[in-house]
C-alpha positions as CSV (number, residue, x, y, z in Angstrom):
1,X,-6.3,-3.8,-0.3
2,X,-6.3,-3.5,-4.1
3,X,-3.0,-2.8,-5.8
4,X,-1.0,-2.8,-2.5
5,X,-2.3,-6.2,-1.5
6,X,-1.4,-7.6,-4.9
7,X,2.1,-6.1,-4.7
8,X,2.6,-7.7,-1.2
9,X,1.5,-11.1,-2.5
10,X,3.9,-11.1,-5.4
11,X,6.9,-9.9,-3.3
12,X,6.2,-12.5,-0.7
13,X,5.8,-15.3,-3.3
14,X,9.3,-14.3,-4.6
15,X,10.8,-14.7,-1.1
16,X,11.0,-11.1,0.0
17,X,10.3,-10.0,3.6
18,X,7.6,-7.4,3.3
19,X,6.7,-4.5,5.7
20,X,3.0,-3.6,5.1
21,X,2.1,-0.2,6.2
22,X,-1.4,1.1,6.6
23,X,-3.2,3.6,8.8
24,X,-6.0,1.0,9.0
25,X,-5.7,-2.5,10.5
26,X,-3.7,-4.6,8.1
27,X,-3.6,-7.8,10.3
28,X,-6.1,-9.7,8.1
29,X,-4.1,-9.1,5.0
30,X,-0.9,-10.1,6.8
31,X,-2.6,-13.3,8.1
32,X,-3.9,-14.2,4.6
33,X,-0.5,-13.7,2.9
34,X,1.4,-15.4,5.8
35,X,-0.9,-18.4,5.4
36,X,0.3,-18.7,1.8
37,X,3.9,-18.8,2.9
38,X,4.7,-15.1,2.8
39,X,7.1,-13.3,5.1
40,X,5.2,-10.2,5.9
41,X,4.6,-8.0,8.9
42,X,2.3,-5.1,9.5
43,X,3.1,-1.6,10.9
44,X,0.4,0.9,11.6
45,X,1.9,4.0,10.0
46,X,0.4,7.4,9.2
47,X,2.2,8.3,6.0
48,X,1.2,11.9,6.4
49,X,3.3,12.2,9.5
50,X,7.1,12.4,9.2
51,X,7.4,11.3,12.8
52,X,5.3,8.1,12.2
53,X,7.3,7.3,9.1
54,X,10.6,7.8,10.8
55,X,9.6,5.6,13.7
56,X,8.6,2.7,11.3
57,X,11.7,3.0,9.2
58,X,13.9,3.0,12.3
59,X,12.2,-0.2,13.5
60,X,12.6,-1.9,10.1
61,X,16.3,-1.1,9.9
62,X,16.9,-2.1,13.5
63,X,15.3,-5.5,12.9
64,X,16.4,-6.2,9.3
65,X,19.5,-4.0,8.8
66,X,18.6,-2.5,5.4
67,X,15.8,-1.7,3.1
68,X,16.3,-2.7,-0.5
69,X,13.0,-1.9,-2.2
70,X,10.4,0.7,-1.5
71,X,7.0,0.7,-3.2
72,X,5.1,3.9,-2.5
73,X,1.5,3.0,-3.1
74,X,-0.4,5.1,-0.6
75,X,-3.4,6.7,-2.3
76,X,-6.9,8.0,-1.6
77,X,-9.6,9.9,-3.6
78,X,-11.8,12.7,-2.4
79,X,-13.4,13.5,-5.7
80,X,-15.4,16.6,-6.3
81,X,-15.8,19.2,-9.0
82,X,-13.1,21.9,-8.5
83,X,-15.7,24.6,-7.7
84,X,-17.3,22.4,-5.0
85,X,-14.1,21.0,-3.6
86,X,-13.4,21.7,0.0
87,X,-10.0,22.5,1.3
88,X,-10.0,19.3,3.4
89,X,-10.6,17.2,0.2
90,X,-7.7,18.9,-1.5
91,X,-5.4,18.7,1.5
92,X,-6.2,15.1,2.4
93,X,-5.4,13.9,-1.1
94,X,-2.2,16.0,-1.5
95,X,-1.0,14.8,1.9
96,X,-1.6,11.1,1.3
97,X,-0.8,10.9,-2.4
98,X,2.1,13.3,-2.7
99,X,3.5,14.5,0.6
100,X,3.8,11.0,1.9
101,X,6.3,10.2,-0.8
102,X,8.5,13.0,0.4
103,X,8.3,11.8,4.1
104,X,9.0,8.1,3.2
105,X,11.8,8.7,0.7
106,X,13.4,11.3,3.0
107,X,13.4,8.7,5.8
108,X,14.5,5.7,3.8
109,X,17.1,7.3,1.4
110,X,20.0,7.5,3.9
111,X,19.9,3.7,4.4
112,X,19.9,3.1,0.7
113,X,22.7,5.6,0.2
114,X,24.7,4.0,3.0
115,X,24.2,0.5,1.3
116,X,24.8,2.0,-2.2
117,X,21.8,0.1,-3.4
118,X,18.1,0.6,-3.6
119,X,15.0,0.5,-5.7
120,X,12.2,3.0,-5.3
121,X,8.9,2.5,-7.2
122,X,6.0,4.9,-7.0
123,X,2.5,4.2,-8.1
124,X,1.1,7.2,-9.9
125,X,-1.8,7.1,-12.3
126,X,-2.4,7.5,-16.0
127,X,-4.8,10.4,-15.2
128,X,-1.8,12.3,-14.0
129,X,-1.0,12.8,-17.7
130,X,-4.6,13.4,-19.0
131,X,-6.5,15.0,-16.1
132,X,-9.9,13.8,-15.1
133,X,-13.1,15.7,-14.2
134,X,-13.7,15.9,-10.5
135,X,-10.1,14.8,-9.7
136,X,-8.1,18.0,-9.7
137,X,-6.6,17.1,-6.3
138,X,-5.8,13.5,-7.3
139,X,-4.3,14.4,-10.7
140,X,-2.3,17.2,-9.1
141,X,-0.8,14.8,-6.5
142,X,-0.1,12.1,-9.0
143,X,1.5,14.4,-11.6
144,X,3.5,16.0,-8.8
145,X,4.9,12.5,-8.1
146,X,6.1,12.3,-11.7
147,X,8.2,15.5,-11.5
148,X,9.5,14.6,-8.0
149,X,10.6,11.1,-9.0
150,X,12.3,12.4,-12.1
151,X,14.3,14.9,-10.1
152,X,15.1,12.5,-7.4
153,X,16.2,9.8,-9.9
154,X,18.8,12.3,-11.3
155,X,20.1,13.0,-7.8
156,X,20.7,9.4,-6.7
157,X,21.4,7.4,-9.8
158,X,25.2,7.6,-9.2
159,X,24.6,5.9,-5.9
160,X,23.1,2.8,-7.5
161,X,19.6,3.8,-6.5
162,X,17.0,3.2,-9.2
163,X,13.8,5.2,-9.1
164,X,10.7,4.5,-11.3
165,X,7.0,5.1,-11.5
166,X,4.2,2.9,-12.6
167,X,1.1,4.7,-14.0
168,X,-1.7,2.2,-14.2
169,X,-5.1,2.9,-15.7
170,X,-8.3,2.0,-14.0
171,X,-7.8,-1.0,-11.7
172,X,-10.8,-2.6,-10.0
173,X,-10.1,-2.1,-6.3
174,X,-11.8,-0.8,-3.1
175,X,-10.7,2.7,-4.0
176,X,-12.4,2.6,-7.4
177,X,-15.6,0.6,-6.6
178,X,-17.7,3.8,-6.3
179,X,-16.8,5.1,-9.7
180,X,-19.2,4.6,-12.6
């Protein structure tokens, strides 16, 4: 959906083989992109589980040998004013939007280091830099990504692994359709 679907379409159009991960059913997206000539496959992955991530990465490497590009785009919102925010709202957003980056990169990095090549791109948000009322959990996770990616970029640059973040503003997508 949204930004992730757009990213998949562009990479497929450019000739990449794309592994689409989602905890929801991604078969319709895969079918739509495949009908337009894309090389894409779907894996049901819970990005908040190291075990689920490791299993999916192992399958990709077994089938394709290496992973050259990673786009971390997992993101959810559970907006609420801080004083009304429930622990589950906080934890769900931190787990999907921040912790998943740790699990995925931790699992994929050995393959990139072995191949001395890789690109890791994270999708953060402009509100990570500004804050946003009702989104303390979201902005904390997205700003955490910024610090994490900066540190990691310093660690792996000498191994020809490039790490960047993209911080888009408001993008019309299913995730933002309920915002005013």
